[in-house]
C-alpha positions in Angstrom: 71.6 48.0 127.8 68.8 46.4 129.6 66.2 47.1 126.9 68.4 46.7 124.0 70.4 43.6 124.7 69.0 42.3 128.1 72.0 43.1 130.1 71.2 44.4 133.7 73.7 46.4 135.9 73.5 45.7 139.5 73.4 49.0 141.6 75.0 49.5 145.0 76.5 52.0 147.4 80.2 52.7 147.9 80.9 53.9 151.2 82.5 57.4 151.5 85.9 56.0 153.1 86.2 53.1 150.4 89.5 53.3 148.4 89.6 50.1 146.5 88.7 49.2 143.0 85.2 49.9 141.8 83.8 47.0 139.9 80.4 46.4 138.1 78.2 43.4 138.4 76.3 42.7 135.1 73.5 40.1 134.7 72.8 38.5 131.2 69.0 38.1 130.9 69.1 37.6 127.2 69.5 34.4 125.0 72.8 35.3 123.4 76.3 35.4 125.1 77.7 39.1 125.4 81.3 40.1 125.3 82.6 43.3 126.7 86.0 44.7 126.4 88.1 47.3 128.3 86.6 50.8 127.5 83.1 49.7 126.8 80.6 52.0 128.6 78.6 49.6 130.7 77.6 51.7 133.9 77.1 55.1 135.3 78.6 56.2 138.7 76.4 58.9 140.5 78.3 60.8 143.2 76.3 62.2 146.1 77.1 64.4 149.0 77.1 62.6 152.2 75.5 64.6 155.1 76.8 63.6 158.6 74.2 65.1 160.9 74.2 64.8 164.7 71.5 62.6 166.0 69.5 63.4 169.1 67.7 60.9 171.2 64.3 61.9 172.4 61.6 60.5 174.7 58.7 61.2 172.2 58.1 62.9 168.8 56.1 66.0 168.3 52.8 66.1 166.3 53.2 66.3 162.4 50.8 67.3 159.6 50.7 63.6 158.4 50.1 62.3 162.0 49.7 58.6 162.3 48.4 58.3 158.6 51.3 56.2 157.2 54.9 56.4 155.9 56.5 57.4 152.5 54.1 58.1 149.5 50.9 57.0 151.4 48.0 59.2 150.8 47.5 62.0 153.3 43.8 62.3 152.7 42.5 58.7 152.7 39.3 58.1 150.9 
């Protein structure tokens, strides 16, 4: 919908223990008003497995291959 009629779907996370109604937030970024009716396909629901791992507190972290060279997708071999 975003590329065809400029309607954006607001994403979010539903907590594992939530049992209420699931709603969708739509944002109209186009020029024209849009009307949606019951049964229209307006969003996708992606279901993910929740991993409940036990956490352990430590005084210090071990050495890793990345070392102190950044987080995420940062380059492991800076130029």
